[in-house]
N, CA, C and O atoms as a GROMACS GRO file, in nm:
protein
  520
    1MET      N    1   5.599 -14.655 -10.704
    1MET     CA    2   5.641 -14.712 -10.574
    1MET      C    3   5.623 -14.854 -10.574
    1MET      O    4   5.510 -14.903 -10.582
    2ASP      N    5   5.743 -14.936 -10.563
    2ASP     CA    6   5.696 -15.070 -10.542
    2ASP      C    7   5.630 -15.121 -10.442
    2ASP      O    8   5.635 -15.066 -10.333
    3GLN      N    9   5.559 -15.235 -10.462
    3GLN     CA   10   5.468 -15.300 -10.375
    3GLN      C   11   5.578 -15.363 -10.259
    3GLN      O   12   5.637 -15.466 -10.293
    4ARG      N   13   5.604 -15.316 -10.145
    4ARG     CA   14   5.697 -15.396 -10.061
    4ARG      C   15   5.680 -15.330  -9.934
    4ARG      O   16   5.654 -15.210  -9.924
    5LEU      N   17   5.696 -15.424  -9.819
    5LEU     CA   18   5.704 -15.372  -9.694
    5LEU      C   19   5.812 -15.420  -9.635
    5LEU      O   20   5.834 -15.542  -9.639
    6THR      N   21   5.915 -15.318  -9.561
    6THR     CA   22   6.034 -15.347  -9.529
    6THR      C   23   6.033 -15.359  -9.367
    6THR      O   24   6.100 -15.444  -9.309
    7MET      N   25   5.952 -15.269  -9.302
    7MET     CA   26   5.950 -15.283  -9.169
    7MET      C   27   5.824 -15.250  -9.113
    7MET      O   28   5.750 -15.173  -9.175
    8LEU      N   29   5.789 -15.300  -8.997
    8LEU     CA   30   5.652 -15.269  -8.939
    8LEU      C   31   5.699 -15.211  -8.799
    8LEU      O   32   5.758 -15.286  -8.721
    9SER      N   33   5.676 -15.094  -8.768
    9SER     CA   34   5.711 -15.032  -8.647
    9SER      C   35   5.607 -15.026  -8.548
    9SER      O   36   5.509 -14.966  -8.593
   10ILE      N   37   5.592 -15.067  -8.430
   10ILE     CA   38   5.496 -15.056  -8.330
   10ILE      C   39   5.526 -14.967  -8.216
   10ILE      O   40   5.620 -15.005  -8.146
   11GLY      N   41   5.463 -14.849  -8.179
   11GLY     CA   42   5.488 -14.776  -8.076
   11GLY      C   43   5.430 -14.830  -7.948
   11GLY      O   44   5.308 -14.840  -7.933
   12VAL      N   45   5.522 -14.866  -7.849
   12VAL     CA   46   5.478 -14.936  -7.724
   12VAL      C   47   5.499 -14.837  -7.617
   12VAL      O   48   5.572 -14.739  -7.631
   13LYS      N   49   5.422 -14.868  -7.494
   13LYS     CA   50   5.424 -14.783  -7.385
   13LYS      C   51   5.548 -14.841  -7.292
   13LYS      O   52   5.616 -14.763  -7.225
   14ASP      N   53   5.569 -14.957  -7.294
   14ASP     CA   54   5.686 -15.002  -7.219
   14ASP      C   55   5.768 -15.079  -7.302
   14ASP      O   56   5.719 -15.184  -7.343
   15LEU      N   57   5.883 -15.049  -7.335
   15LEU     CA   58   5.973 -15.124  -7.446
   15LEU      C   59   6.027 -15.261  -7.369
   15LEU      O   60   6.048 -15.361  -7.437
   16ASP      N   61   6.045 -15.263  -7.255
   16ASP     CA   62   6.088 -15.385  -7.202
   16ASP      C   63   5.984 -15.490  -7.179
   16ASP      O   64   6.014 -15.609  -7.196
   17ILE      N   65   5.872 -15.457  -7.145
   17ILE     CA   66   5.764 -15.554  -7.145
   17ILE      C   67   5.726 -15.597  -7.267
   17ILE      O   68   5.687 -15.712  -7.281
   18ALA      N   69   5.732 -15.505  -7.373
   18ALA     CA   70   5.696 -15.566  -7.513
   18ALA      C   71   5.790 -15.655  -7.577
   18ALA      O   72   5.762 -15.752  -7.648
   19THR      N   73   5.928 -15.601  -7.537
   19THR     CA   74   6.036 -15.687  -7.581
   19THR      C   75   6.047 -15.834  -7.511
   19THR      O   76   6.089 -15.935  -7.569
   20ASP      N   77   6.001 -15.828  -7.376
   20ASP     CA   78   5.974 -15.958  -7.319
   20ASP      C   79   5.889 -16.047  -7.388
   20ASP      O   80   5.921 -16.163  -7.412
   21PHE      N   81   5.763 -15.987  -7.427
   21PHE     CA   82   5.658 -16.063  -7.480
   21PHE      C   83   5.699 -16.128  -7.604
   21PHE      O   84   5.660 -16.243  -7.622
   22TYR      N   85   5.773 -16.071  -7.696
   22TYR     CA   86   5.811 -16.123  -7.822
   22TYR      C   87   5.925 -16.233  -7.803
   22TYR      O   88   5.931 -16.332  -7.876
   23GLU      N   89   6.008 -16.211  -7.709
   23GLU     CA   90   6.125 -16.296  -7.679
   23GLU      C   91   6.086 -16.423  -7.593
   23GLU      O   92   6.145 -16.530  -7.609
   24THR      N   93   5.990 -16.406  -7.507
   24THR     CA   94   5.946 -16.504  -7.423
   24THR      C   95   5.811 -16.596  -7.469
   24THR      O   96   5.797 -16.716  -7.445
   25LYS      N   97   5.726 -16.519  -7.533
   25LYS     CA   98   5.590 -16.583  -7.578
   25LYS      C   99   5.628 -16.626  -7.707
   25LYS      O  100   5.608 -16.744  -7.732
   26PHE      N  101   5.685 -16.546  -7.803
   26PHE     CA  102   5.699 -16.592  -7.939
   26PHE      C  103   5.830 -16.659  -7.961
   26PHE      O  104   5.857 -16.728  -8.059
   27GLU      N  105   5.905 -16.633  -7.868
   27GLU     CA  106   6.046 -16.692  -7.869
   27GLU      C  107   6.126 -16.645  -8.002
   27GLU      O  108   6.195 -16.720  -8.072
   28TRP      N  109   6.108 -16.518  -8.022
   28TRP     CA  110   6.182 -16.455  -8.111
   28TRP      C  111   6.310 -16.387  -8.068
   28TRP      O  112   6.308 -16.330  -7.958
   29ARG      N  113   6.418 -16.384  -8.137
   29ARG     CA  114   6.530 -16.321  -8.099
   29ARG      C  115   6.562 -16.195  -8.155
   29ARG      O  116   6.552 -16.177  -8.277
   30LYS      N  117   6.601 -16.102  -8.074
   30LYS     CA  118   6.636 -15.976  -8.117
   30LYS      C  119   6.733 -15.968  -8.224
   30LYS      O  120   6.827 -16.047  -8.228
   31HIS      N  121   6.717 -15.866  -8.321
   31HIS     CA  122   6.832 -15.840  -8.410
   31HIS      C  123   6.947 -15.772  -8.355
   31HIS      O  124   6.930 -15.693  -8.262
   32LYS      N  125   7.058 -15.792  -8.400
   32LYS     CA  126   7.195 -15.717  -8.349
   32LYS      C  127   7.176 -15.574  -8.361
   32LYS      O  128   7.242 -15.508  -8.280
   33SER      N  129   7.105 -15.510  -8.440
   33SER     CA  130   7.088 -15.363  -8.466
   33SER      C  131   6.994 -15.312  -8.348
   33SER      O  132   6.976 -15.191  -8.335
   34SER      N  133   6.938 -15.400  -8.266
   34SER     CA  134   6.861 -15.340  -8.147
   34SER      C  135   6.934 -15.250  -8.063
   34SER      O  136   7.057 -15.260  -8.064
   35ASN      N  137   6.872 -15.153  -7.980
   35ASN     CA  138   6.945 -15.057  -7.899
   35ASN      C  139   6.863 -15.030  -7.787
   35ASN      O  140   6.774 -15.112  -7.762
   36LYS      N  141   6.878 -14.921  -7.709
   36LYS     CA  142   6.803 -14.883  -7.594
   36LYS      C  143   6.686 -14.828  -7.637
   36LYS      O  144   6.590 -14.841  -7.561
   37ASN      N  145   6.667 -14.766  -7.748
   37ASN     CA  146   6.537 -14.697  -7.805
   37ASN      C  147   6.464 -14.788  -7.878
   37ASN      O  148   6.342 -14.774  -7.872
   38ALA      N  149   6.508 -14.878  -7.947
   38ALA     CA  150   6.423 -14.968  -8.043
   38ALA      C  151   6.468 -15.106  -8.031
   38ALA      O  152   6.586 -15.132  -8.004
   39VAL      N  153   6.380 -15.194  -8.051
   39VAL     CA  154   6.416 -15.344  -8.050
   39VAL      C  155   6.365 -15.390  -8.192
   39VAL      O  156   6.252 -15.360  -8.233
   40PHE      N  157   6.446 -15.456  -8.258
   40PHE     CA  158   6.409 -15.513  -8.388
   40PHE      C  159   6.410 -15.665  -8.394
   40PHE      O  160   6.487 -15.733  -8.327
   41PHE      N  161   6.320 -15.714  -8.477
   41PHE     CA  162   6.322 -15.868  -8.493
   41PHE      C  163   6.320 -15.911  -8.631
   41PHE      O  164   6.216 -15.877  -8.687
   42LYS      N  165   6.396 -15.971  -8.701
   42LYS     CA  166   6.397 -16.007  -8.827
   42LYS      C  167   6.299 -16.111  -8.853
   42LYS      O  168   6.301 -16.218  -8.792
   43LEU      N  169   6.211 -16.080  -8.943
   43LEU     CA  170   6.106 -16.174  -8.978
   43LEU      C  171   6.129 -16.243  -9.119
   43LEU      O  172   6.242 -16.246  -9.167
   44ASN      N  173   6.027 -16.295  -9.182
   44ASN     CA  174   6.040 -16.368  -9.319
   44ASN      C  175   6.016 -16.242  -9.422
   44ASN      O  176   5.911 -16.218  -9.481
   45GLY      N  177   6.129 -16.172  -9.430
   45GLY     CA  178   6.124 -16.069  -9.558
   45GLY      C  179   6.119 -15.945  -9.503
   45GLY      O  180   6.146 -15.854  -9.582
   46PHE      N  181   6.089 -15.911  -9.377
   46PHE     CA  182   6.086 -15.780  -9.341
   46PHE      C  183   6.112 -15.784  -9.182
   46PHE      O  184   6.116 -15.889  -9.117
   47MET      N  185   6.131 -15.648  -9.127
   47MET     CA  186   6.170 -15.646  -8.975
   47MET      C  187   6.044 -15.590  -8.904
   47MET      O  188   5.973 -15.510  -8.964
   48LEU      N  189   6.017 -15.627  -8.789
   48LEU     CA  190   5.926 -15.576  -8.676
   48LEU      C  191   6.013 -15.486  -8.595
   48LEU      O  192   6.116 -15.526  -8.540
   49SER      N  193   5.971 -15.371  -8.589
   49SER     CA  194   6.048 -15.288  -8.484
   49SER      C  195   5.951 -15.231  -8.359
   49SER      O  196   5.838 -15.189  -8.384
   50LEU      N  197   5.994 -15.233  -8.252
   50LEU     CA  198   5.931 -15.191  -8.119
   50LEU      C  199   5.999 -15.062  -8.078
   50LEU      O  200   6.120 -15.061  -8.053
   51TYR      N  201   5.926 -14.953  -8.071
   51TYR     CA  202   5.983 -14.826  -8.034
   51TYR      C  203   5.886 -14.795  -7.912
   51TYR      O  204   5.767 -14.826  -7.898
   52GLN      N  205   5.973 -14.723  -7.828
   52GLN     CA  206   5.900 -14.651  -7.720
   52GLN      C  207   5.800 -14.558  -7.789
   52GLN      O  208   5.839 -14.493  -7.887
   53ILE      N  209   5.674 -14.546  -7.746
   53ILE     CA  210   5.582 -14.463  -7.832
   53ILE      C  211   5.612 -14.306  -7.820
   53ILE      O  212   5.578 -14.229  -7.910
   54ASP      N  213   5.670 -14.269  -7.720
   54ASP     CA  214   5.716 -14.132  -7.729
   54ASP      C  215   5.824 -14.087  -7.818
   54ASP      O  216   5.825 -13.974  -7.866
   55GLU      N  217   5.923 -14.184  -7.841
   55GLU     CA  218   6.027 -14.185  -7.925
   55GLU      C  219   5.957 -14.189  -8.083
   55GLU      O  220   6.001 -14.113  -8.170
   56LEU      N  221   5.869 -14.264  -8.106
   56LEU     CA  222   5.806 -14.293  -8.240
   56LEU      C  223   5.730 -14.157  -8.263
   56LEU      O  224   5.741 -14.096  -8.369
   57SER      N  225   5.652 -14.112  -8.154
   57SER     CA  226   5.579 -13.985  -8.176
   57SER      C  227   5.667 -13.863  -8.213
   57SER      O  228   5.634 -13.776  -8.294
   58GLU      N  229   5.780 -13.865  -8.146
   58GLU     CA  230   5.882 -13.754  -8.178
   58GLU      C  231   5.932 -13.760  -8.329
   58GLU      O  232   5.948 -13.661  -8.399
   59ASP      N  233   5.952 -13.885  -8.366
   59ASP     CA  234   6.024 -13.908  -8.492
   59ASP      C  235   5.910 -13.870  -8.600
   59ASP      O  236   5.942 -13.801  -8.697
   60ALA      N  237   5.788 -13.910  -8.584
   60ALA     CA  238   5.683 -13.888  -8.678
   60ALA      C  239   5.622 -13.753  -8.662
   60ALA      O  240   5.551 -13.713  -8.754
   61THR      N  241   5.639 -13.681  -8.560
   61THR     CA  242   5.599 -13.537  -8.530
   61THR      C  243   5.458 -13.523  -8.506
   61THR      O  244   5.398 -13.417  -8.522
   62VAL      N  245   5.402 -13.642  -8.465
   62VAL     CA  246   5.252 -13.641  -8.426
   62VAL      C  247   5.242 -13.728  -8.279
   62VAL      O  248   5.311 -13.826  -8.250
   63ASP      N  249   5.146 -13.671  -8.200
   63ASP     CA  250   5.109 -13.753  -8.066
   63ASP      C  251   5.044 -13.873  -8.088
   63ASP      O  252   4.923 -13.867  -8.107
   64LEU      N  253   5.102 -13.987  -8.089
   64LEU     CA  254   5.043 -14.112  -8.122
   64LEU      C  255   4.954 -14.172  -8.016
   64LEU      O  256   4.874 -14.262  -8.039
   65LYS      N  257   4.973 -14.115  -7.897
   65LYS     CA  258   4.906 -14.158  -7.782
   65LYS      C  259   4.756 -14.083  -7.771
   65LYS      O  260   4.660 -14.128  -7.709
   66SER      N  261   4.760 -13.969  -7.839
   66SER     CA  262   4.618 -13.900  -7.821
   66SER      C  263   4.578 -13.828  -7.962
   66SER      O  264   4.520 -13.720  -7.968
   67SER      N  265   4.616 -13.900  -8.068
   67SER     CA  266   4.560 -13.838  -8.190
   67SER      C  267   4.496 -13.930  -8.273
   67SER      O  268   4.468 -14.042  -8.229
   68ARG      N  269   4.467 -13.893  -8.400
   68ARG     CA  270   4.396 -13.971  -8.484
   68ARG      C  271   4.464 -14.069  -8.564
   68ARG      O  272   4.408 -14.141  -8.647
   69TYR      N  273   4.606 -14.068  -8.532
   69TYR     CA  274   4.693 -14.162  -8.595
   69TYR      C  275   4.714 -14.284  -8.510
   69TYR      O  276   4.703 -14.279  -8.387
   70ASN      N  277   4.744 -14.391  -8.575
   70ASN     CA  278   4.764 -14.521  -8.506
   70ASN      C  279   4.915 -14.524  -8.447
   70ASN      O  280   4.999 -14.440  -8.478
   71SER      N  281   4.932 -14.607  -8.377
   71SER     CA  282   5.061 -14.627  -8.317
   71SER      C  283   5.165 -14.734  -8.388
   71SER      O  284   5.280 -14.760  -8.353
   72VAL      N  285   5.086 -14.792  -8.506
   72VAL     CA  286   5.163 -14.880  -8.578
   72VAL      C  287   5.209 -14.798  -8.714
   72VAL      O  288   5.130 -14.730  -8.780
   73VAL      N  289   5.343 -14.814  -8.744
   73VAL     CA  290   5.395 -14.750  -8.865
   73VAL      C  291   5.435 -14.831  -8.967
   73VAL      O  292   5.526 -14.911  -8.943
   74LEU      N  293   5.387 -14.828  -9.071
   74LEU     CA  294   5.441 -14.911  -9.191
   74LEU      C  295   5.561 -14.845  -9.253
   74LEU      O  296   5.557 -14.724  -9.275
   75VAL      N  297   5.675 -14.922  -9.284
   75VAL     CA  298   5.779 -14.869  -9.314
   75VAL      C  299   5.819 -14.913  -9.463
   75VAL      O  300   5.815 -15.030  -9.499
   76TYR      N  301   5.856 -14.812  -9.541
   76TYR     CA  302   5.910 -14.831  -9.679
   76TYR      C  303   6.058 -14.799  -9.693
   76TYR      O  304   6.094 -14.682  -9.696
   77ASN      N  305   6.143 -14.894  -9.701
   77ASN     CA  306   6.268 -14.864  -9.682
   77ASN      C  307   6.331 -14.823  -9.846
   77ASN      O  308   6.340 -14.913  -9.931
   78ALA      N  309   6.365 -14.700  -9.873
   78ALA     CA  310   6.404 -14.663 -10.002
   78ALA      C  311   6.567 -14.697 -10.028
   78ALA      O  312   6.649 -14.718  -9.938
   79GLU      N  313   6.591 -14.698 -10.147
   79GLU     CA  314   6.732 -14.719 -10.189
   79GLU      C  315   6.819 -14.621 -10.159
   79GLU      O  316   6.936 -14.654 -10.138
   80SER      N  317   6.781 -14.487 -10.149
   80SER     CA  318   6.855 -14.368 -10.134
   80SER      C  319   6.784 -14.255 -10.090
   80SER      O  320   6.661 -14.261 -10.089
   81LYS      N  321   6.847 -14.146 -10.049
   81LYS     CA  322   6.781 -14.015  -9.999
   81LYS      C  323   6.690 -13.974 -10.105
   81LYS      O  324   6.571 -13.948 -10.086
   82LYS      N  325   6.756 -13.970 -10.228
   82LYS     CA  326   6.695 -13.917 -10.357
   82LYS      C  327   6.560 -13.992 -10.367
   82LYS      O  328   6.460 -13.924 -10.394
   83GLU      N  329   6.547 -14.120 -10.349
   83GLU     CA  330   6.426 -14.188 -10.369
   83GLU      C  331   6.349 -14.138 -10.261
   83GLU      O  332   6.247 -14.081 -10.301
   84VAL      N  333   6.364 -14.140 -10.137
   84VAL     CA  334   6.270 -14.061 -10.028
   84VAL      C  335   6.231 -13.928 -10.093
   84VAL      O  336   6.110 -13.905 -10.096
   85ASP      N  337   6.305 -13.849 -10.139
   85ASP     CA  338   6.252 -13.732 -10.189
   85ASP      C  339   6.149 -13.745 -10.297
   85ASP      O  340   6.038 -13.691 -10.286
   86GLU      N  341   6.185 -13.818 -10.402
   86GLU     CA  342   6.102 -13.832 -10.523
   86GLU      C  343   5.978 -13.914 -10.481
   86GLU      O  344   5.877 -13.899 -10.549
   87LEU      N  345   5.975 -14.003 -10.372
   87LEU     CA  346   5.848 -14.066 -10.354
   87LEU      C  347   5.764 -13.979 -10.291
   87LEU      O  348   5.650 -13.961 -10.334
   88THR      N  349   5.809 -13.919 -10.183
   88THR     CA  350   5.739 -13.805 -10.121
   88THR      C  351   5.674 -13.701 -10.214
   88THR      O  352   5.555 -13.673 -10.199
   89ALA      N  353   5.742 -13.648 -10.301
   89ALA     CA  354   5.708 -13.550 -10.412
   89ALA      C  355   5.589 -13.622 -10.496
   89ALA      O  356   5.484 -13.562 -10.517
   90THR      N  357   5.609 -13.735 -10.535
   90THR     CA  358   5.498 -13.811 -10.601
   90THR      C  359   5.374 -13.827 -10.533
   90THR      O  360   5.265 -13.805 -10.586
   91LEU      N  361   5.389 -13.864 -10.422
   91LEU     CA  362   5.273 -13.888 -10.317
   91LEU      C  363   5.203 -13.756 -10.289
   91LEU      O  364   5.080 -13.749 -10.278
   92ARG      N  365   5.283 -13.655 -10.279
   92ARG     CA  366   5.213 -13.515 -10.237
   92ARG      C  367   5.131 -13.463 -10.378
   92ARG      O  368   5.028 -13.396 -10.377
   93ASP      N  369   5.195 -13.506 -10.482
   93ASP     CA  370   5.121 -13.481 -10.620
   93ASP      C  371   4.988 -13.553 -10.646
   93ASP      O  372   4.899 -13.513 -10.720
   94ARG      N  373   4.989 -13.667 -10.572
   94ARG     CA  374   4.881 -13.745 -10.569
   94ARG      C  375   4.784 -13.726 -10.465
   94ARG      O  376   4.689 -13.802 -10.449
   95ARG      N  377   4.810 -13.615 -10.389
   95ARG     CA  378   4.736 -13.553 -10.275
   95ARG      C  379   4.729 -13.633 -10.153
   95ARG      O  380   4.627 -13.640 -10.086
   96VAL      N  381   4.849 -13.701 -10.122
   96VAL     CA  382   4.854 -13.791 -10.007
   96VAL      C  383   4.898 -13.704  -9.906
   96VAL      O  384   4.982 -13.618  -9.933
   97THR      N  385   4.846 -13.716  -9.774
   97THR     CA  386   4.871 -13.636  -9.676
   97THR      C  387   5.014 -13.649  -9.635
   97THR      O  388   5.057 -13.762  -9.613
   98ILE      N  389   5.094 -13.541  -9.622
   98ILE     CA  390   5.257 -13.534  -9.600
   98ILE      C  391   5.244 -13.502  -9.453
   98ILE      O  392   5.189 -13.400  -9.411
   99ILE      N  393   5.307 -13.610  -9.366
   99ILE     CA  394   5.284 -13.557  -9.232
   99ILE      C  395   5.426 -13.495  -9.177
   99ILE      O  396   5.436 -13.413  -9.086
  100LYS      N  397   5.529 -13.549  -9.248
  100LYS     CA  398   5.672 -13.493  -9.222
  100LYS      C  399   5.752 -13.502  -9.347
  100LYS      O  400   5.776 -13.607  -9.408
  101GLU      N  401   5.802 -13.358  -9.386
  101GLU     CA  402   5.875 -13.375  -9.500
  101GLU      C  403   6.006 -13.439  -9.497
  101GLU      O  404   6.056 -13.464  -9.387
  102PRO      N  405   6.065 -13.467  -9.601
  102PRO     CA  406   6.201 -13.568  -9.603
  102PRO      C  407   6.298 -13.465  -9.529
  102PRO      O  408   6.303 -13.345  -9.552
  103GLU      N  409   6.381 -13.542  -9.428
  103GLU     CA  410   6.472 -13.485  -9.355
  103GLU      C  411   6.563 -13.587  -9.284
  103GLU      O  412   6.535 -13.706  -9.274
  104LYS      N  413   6.672 -13.530  -9.236
  104LYS     CA  414   6.758 -13.619  -9.152
  104LYS      C  415   6.684 -13.665  -9.026
  104LYS      O  416   6.611 -13.587  -8.964
  105ALA      N  417   6.704 -13.795  -8.990
  105ALA     CA  418   6.626 -13.828  -8.876
  105ALA      C  419   6.739 -13.900  -8.779
  105ALA      O  420   6.858 -13.910  -8.809
  106SER      N  421   6.679 -13.948  -8.659
  106SER     CA  422   6.757 -13.993  -8.573
  106SER      C  423   6.833 -14.119  -8.604
  106SER      O  424   6.771 -14.199  -8.674
  107ARG      N  425   6.947 -14.152  -8.569
  107ARG     CA  426   7.015 -14.267  -8.577
  107ARG      C  427   7.074 -14.289  -8.724
  107ARG      O  428   7.091 -14.400  -8.773
  108GLY      N  429   7.104 -14.167  -8.789
  108GLY     CA  430   7.144 -14.177  -8.917
  108GLY      C  431   7.066 -14.186  -9.035
  108GLY      O  432   7.113 -14.198  -9.147
  109ARG      N  433   6.930 -14.180  -9.004
  109ARG     CA  434   6.827 -14.225  -9.104
  109ARG      C  435   6.782 -14.095  -9.191
  109ARG      O  436   6.820 -13.986  -9.146
  110TYR      N  437   6.719 -14.094  -9.287
  110TYR     CA  438   6.664 -13.996  -9.367
  110TYR      C  439   6.519 -14.028  -9.404
  110TYR      O  440   6.492 -14.125  -9.475
  111SER      N  441   6.425 -13.945  -9.355
  111SER     CA  442   6.303 -14.010  -9.374
  111SER      C  443   6.168 -13.887  -9.383
  111SER      O  444   6.180 -13.768  -9.351
  112SER      N  445   6.072 -13.939  -9.423
  112SER     CA  446   5.962 -13.855  -9.427
  112SER      C  447   5.834 -13.949  -9.376
  112SER      O  448   5.844 -14.071  -9.369
  113TYR      N  449   5.735 -13.891  -9.348
  113TYR     CA  450   5.606 -13.947  -9.304
  113TYR      C  451   5.497 -13.898  -9.402
  113TYR      O  452   5.486 -13.785  -9.449
  114VAL      N  453   5.407 -14.022  -9.428
  114VAL     CA  454   5.282 -13.999  -9.503
  114VAL      C  455   5.159 -14.053  -9.430
  114VAL      O  456   5.184 -14.134  -9.340
  115ALA      N  457   5.054 -14.029  -9.448
  115ALA     CA  458   4.933 -14.085  -9.382
  115ALA      C  459   4.840 -14.144  -9.489
  115ALA      O  460   4.839 -14.085  -9.597
  116ASP      N  461   4.764 -14.247  -9.474
  116ASP     CA  462   4.676 -14.311  -9.556
  116ASP      C  463   4.534 -14.248  -9.517
  116ASP      O  464   4.534 -14.173  -9.419
  117PRO      N  465   4.418 -14.270  -9.580
  117PRO     CA  466   4.292 -14.204  -9.521
  117PRO      C  467   4.257 -14.250  -9.391
  117PRO      O  468   4.185 -14.179  -9.320
  118GLU      N  469   4.301 -14.363  -9.350
  118GLU     CA  470   4.252 -14.409  -9.206
  118GLU      C  471   4.341 -14.374  -9.102
  118GLU      O  472   4.325 -14.415  -8.987
  119GLY      N  473   4.439 -14.296  -9.138
  119GLY     CA  474   4.530 -14.241  -9.041
  119GLY      C  475   4.643 -14.328  -9.004
  119GLY      O  476   4.710 -14.307  -8.903
  120ASN      N  477   4.664 -14.429  -9.089
  120ASN     CA  478   4.789 -14.516  -9.086
  120ASN      C  479   4.936 -14.444  -9.127
  120ASN      O  480   4.947 -14.394  -9.239
  121LEU      N  481   5.020 -14.441  -9.057
  121LEU     CA  482   5.118 -14.380  -9.089
  121LEU      C  483   5.234 -14.458  -9.179
  121LEU      O  484   5.263 -14.570  -9.137
  122TRP      N  485   5.290 -14.421  -9.277
  122TRP     CA  486   5.391 -14.468  -9.363
  122TRP      C  487   5.532 -14.388  -9.331
  122TRP      O  488   5.541 -14.265  -9.338
  123GLU      N  489   5.626 -14.461  -9.301
  123GLU     CA  490   5.765 -14.400  -9.296
  123GLU      C  491   5.842 -14.447  -9.415
  123GLU      O  492   5.878 -14.562  -9.440
  124ILE      N  493   5.864 -14.329  -9.490
  124ILE     CA  494   5.962 -14.352  -9.615
  124ILE      C  495   6.101 -14.324  -9.592
  124ILE      O  496   6.135 -14.206  -9.584
  125VAL      N  497   6.177 -14.407  -9.583
  125VAL     CA  498   6.305 -14.394  -9.502
  125VAL      C  499   6.420 -14.447  -9.594
  125VAL      O  500   6.404 -14.546  -9.666
  126TYR      N  501   6.532 -14.379  -9.588
  126TYR     CA  502   6.667 -14.442  -9.625
  126TYR      C  503   6.738 -14.471  -9.504
  126TYR      O  504   6.764 -14.386  -9.418
  127ASN      N  505   6.773 -14.605  -9.498
  127ASN     CA  506   6.844 -14.654  -9.371
  127ASN      C  507   6.915 -14.778  -9.420
  127ASN      O  508   6.851 -14.869  -9.473
  128ARG      N  509   7.036 -14.783  -9.404
  128ARG     CA  510   7.105 -14.893  -9.443
  128ARG      C  511   7.091 -15.003  -9.333
  128ARG      O  512   7.154 -14.990  -9.229
  129LEU      N  513   7.009 -15.113  -9.353
  129LEU     CA  514   6.981 -15.221  -9.254
  129LEU      C  515   7.106 -15.321  -9.254
  129LEU      O  516   7.158 -15.363  -9.358
  130PRO      N  517   7.147 -15.352  -9.129
  130PRO     CA  518   7.265 -15.440  -9.137
  130PRO      C  519   7.216 -15.591  -9.202
  130PRO      O  520   7.299 -15.681  -9.218
   0.00000   0.00000   0.00000
């Protein structure tokens, strides 16, 4: 697995308030791929995404509001669906906790979720970023 971070996703209680914070306080501009469920900010070499925490919980298949998992998700953007499958299998072989097996996900993505020992979630995803 290459040492890279493609996206950092944050589960937020109120997407409008969180978006306003980054736009007005940090003076960041939303990326064109933002939509009603997620807002993206292109940073230096990776994307920051804000997701409604319920949406992120559903996608990861864990309750991020009341579980041992954090509401920040680190994202590894794979080059293909095959790479998602292979990385997930490799991590399983290394006894990493698999939270969600690779599968077709919302908005045309293909992803799996794994957790580190501290409960930090990593999404391994194939998603063509604009």
